[in-house]
N, C-alpha and C positions, 0 to 999 in steps of 0.2 A: 504493500500500500504506500502511496505517496505521503510525504510529510504534510501536516496541516499547514494551510496557507497562513502566514504570519501577517495579520492585518493591524495597521495603526489607525486609530480613529481620531478625527479632528472634530471638535465641537461636543461639549458635554451639557447641552440643554436637555430638555425633557426627552425628546426622541433620541438624542445622542446617547444618553445614559441607557435608554432601553436597548439601542443597538449594541452598546458595549456589553451589556449583560447577555444579549443573545449570542454575540460572537464568542464570548468567553465560556458560555455554558450550554448553549442549545444548538449551535450550528456545526453539523458534521463537516469535517474537512477544513476547519478554520480554528485559529486561536488568536486571542487578543494580545498583541505584542507591545503596544504603546498607546498612550492617549495624549492629546494636546488640546489646550484651551488657554486663552489669555488669562483666565482665572485659574492660576496654578493650583490653588487649594481645591477647586472643583475637579480639576483633572486628577490630582493626587488622591482624591476620595474614591476614585474608581480603581478597583484592584487590577492593576496591569503591571508588567515588569518595569516599565519606564513611563515617566510623565514629563511633559514639556509645556512651557508657556507659549512658545513659538511653533506654529505648525510646520514651518520650514525645517526646524530641527528634527521633528518627527519624520518628515519626508527624507531627510538626509541620513537617518538612522539605518545602517546596513542590515540590521535585524528585521526591518520592516520591508515586506515584499509587496504589499498592497495597501492602499490608503482608502479609508471610508470617510467621506466628507458629509458631516451633518451640522455644519456651521451655518450662519445666516446666509440667505440666498445670494446676496450681493457679493459674497466672497467665493462662491463656488467656482466660477470660471478660472480665476487666478490660481486656485488650489489645484484644479484639474490639470492645468498647464504645467504648474511646478512639479506635480507628482509624475506626470507623463515624461517630462524632460529628465527626471531623475531615474526613469526606467521602472517606475512603480505602476502596477495595475491600479485601476481606480473604480471605486463604487461611489457614486455621487447621488445624494438626495435630490429630489426635484425641488425647484427647477434647476437644471444644469447651468442655466444662464438666464439673464434678464433682457438681453437683446439678441437679435439674430446674428449680429457680428460676433458677439462673444460665444454664441453657440458654435459658430463656424471655427472660431479660434480653439475651442476645447476639442472639437472633433479632429481638427488638423493636427493638434499636438499629440493626441492619442495615436492617430494613424501613423504619423511620422515616426513615433517612438516604437510602434509595434506592440503597444500594451492594450490590454482589455479595458473597455470603458462601459460600465453598466450604470443605468440610472434607476432610481428607486420608485418605479411604478409598481407598487406591491400588489395591486389587484390582479395583475397577470399571473400571480402565484397563488391566488385564492382558489380553493377547490371548486366552488360554484362557478366563478367567472372562467376559470381554465376549462372546465367541462363544457360550458356554453361556447367558448371559442372553438374548441376542438370539434364540437358538433356542427357549428356553422361552416368550418373549413371542410368538413366531410360532406357538406351539402344537405344536412338533415332538414333544413327549413327552406331550401331553395335559395333564391337571391334575397339578401336583406333589403327591406324597403322602408321600414320605420324602426329607428333605434332610440333608446332612452337610457340615460344614466343620471343618477342623482347622488348628491352628497349633502347630508344634513348633520352638522356638528351639534353636540348636545347643549351648547350654551356659550355665551360670551358676556363677561361682565363689562360694565361701563368703563372701568379702569383699563381693562385690556383693549377694549374697542378704541379708546383714545390713542393707543399706540400703534394701531394697525395701519400699515402704509397703504396709500392708494393703489388700487388694482390687485391687491392681495387675493381677492376672491377669484380672480382669473389666473394669476401667475402661480399661486400656491395651493389653491383649493380645487377649482374646476379644471386645472391642468391635468389632474388625475382622470377626470371624466373625458376630457378631450382625447387623451391617450387611449382610454378604454374604448371609446366609440370608434376610433380609427382601427384599433386592433380587432374589434368585433365585426368590421366590414372589410375583410381581407382583400388587398389589392386595390381598394378604392382610395380616392384622395378628396379631401375637403376643398371645395371651390368657392364657397360663399359662407359668410358668418354674419349673423344678426343677433345682437345682444341687448337686453334691457337689464338694468340693475338699480337698486335703491338701498337706502339705509332705513329699513323697516323696524329693526330691533332697537337701534340707538340713533334715531334721526338727528339728535343734537350734534352729531359729528359729520353730518352730510356735507357741510360747507368745506370741511377739511379734506374731502375726497374719500371719506370712509364709505364702503359699501358692504352690506351683509346679506343681501338677497339678490338672486339673479336667475334669469332664464336665458339660455343661448340656443339659437336655432342654427343648424349646420346643413349644408347641401353637399352631397358627394357627386363625383363625376360619373358614378354608376346609376344616378337617379335617386338614390336613397335620401331620405330626410332623417335628421337626428335632432334630439333635444337633450340639452344638459341643464340641470338646475341645481342650485345650491342655496342653503340657508345656514347661517351660523348658530341658529338656536332651535333645535328640536327638543322640546321639553321631555319627550319620552326616551331620548337616548341617541347615540350615534347611529346613523342610518345611511347605509350605502346599498343601492340596488341597481340592477340593469335589466333591460328588456330588448330583445330583438325580434321584430315581426318580419317574417319573410314570405315569399310567394307560396311556400308550402307548409307553413306552421309558425309557431312562436316559441321562444325560449326565455326563461327568467333566471336571474341570479340575485342572491342577497337574501337577507333575513326578513321575515315579516316584521313590521314595525313594533309589534308587541314583544318581540324577542330581541330588539336592538340592544347593543352593548352601550355601556357608559363611556368607553374610551375606544379610540381607534386601535390601540394595541390589544385590546380585549377582542374586538371584532375580527381583527386580522392577525392574531397571534401566530398562526401557522404560516401565513403568507410572508410575514416579516422574517421569519426564520428561513423559509424556503428560498427567498430571494438571495440571501447571503450564501446558502448552500449551493445554489446555482452559480453564483459568482465564483466561489472557490473551485467548484468543479470545472467551470469554463476555463479558468486560469490554468489549472493543473492539466487539463486535456488539450489546451491550445485552441479551443473553440471560441468563436465569437459569442458573447453573451446574447441572450434572447431579447434584451431590452437595451438598445444602443443609443449612442449620442445622436444619431439621425432620428430615432424615435422621439427623443427629447426635443429636438429642433422642430419637428412637425407639430408637437403639442404646444410648444411655445409660440409658433407662428399663429396658431389658432387663438391662443390667449391674448396675444398682442392685437390681433384683429378684433377680438371681442371688446377690448378696451377702446379701440378706435371707433367701433360701432356705437358704443355708449356715448362717446364724445360727439359724434356726428348725428346720431339718431337714425342712421341708415345702414343697410347691409354693406359689408366690406368684401370685395372680391379678392381672392388670393391670386398672386401673380402667376404662379406656375408650380410644377411639381418640384418637390425638394430633392436634390441629388441623392442617389442611393450610395 
């Protein structure tokens, strides 16, 4: 058997700490080699062989073979590029970038270095969603015609809402749904995006660009229509579901709302572990991960178009196919 992949994790916020625990204790084929965070006390509180305040020191550590990035979104691209140039394989939380130029920069760095680059779209590793994807790819419901994906977070306080950056609902929440909808319509490309969004939960922050509720309509080049919706406050729990209606049937994924979990890590516990297991296996086997930087770019392009649609009040046509 090959040696476990030695992963260094950057970012010890809530999801970073969960990833660190997963890598250290639950992911077959991987081990937690180091942790980095500007708050060195937070990094040191995680049980790892080494802790760093500067993520570049972690990247330079010869004992680190791969880097998992769970720091704030605006830092992702620079860290992907630094890790790739150091010859380290990269797992990056979504979004991989906040501009298409940065997405291209991250992709180019990984490809030039010949390292794996996987992005954290964990729904692809959820049992329900994966089964639905495989059935669609096998032709079980014919040609997809109507698709739906939704994300409803269990709640957001006024204090937290005041710190949410503009367009977060697209760049960091619905970006999951955009990736899911593209994945569930294999071979098709989004050509048009129309979005509406508002601050319905905390309207007092609307003037600052805060948005907490949205519906986005997508049109694909195979004729299919899709809807993605999000809310930051579902009082009954964390709720993620998907539906694909095709020419010969319909498929559903996700839990009934009455069984919704309180946390995303509860709802997708298996998927979070499986995505890292897939990453480790891909690196060791030399295969390209199933969720690539190109997939992240496609989802980001839709997210940016959704923001533009809200600004203009009109549909946004996407310029052309994203290079494969």
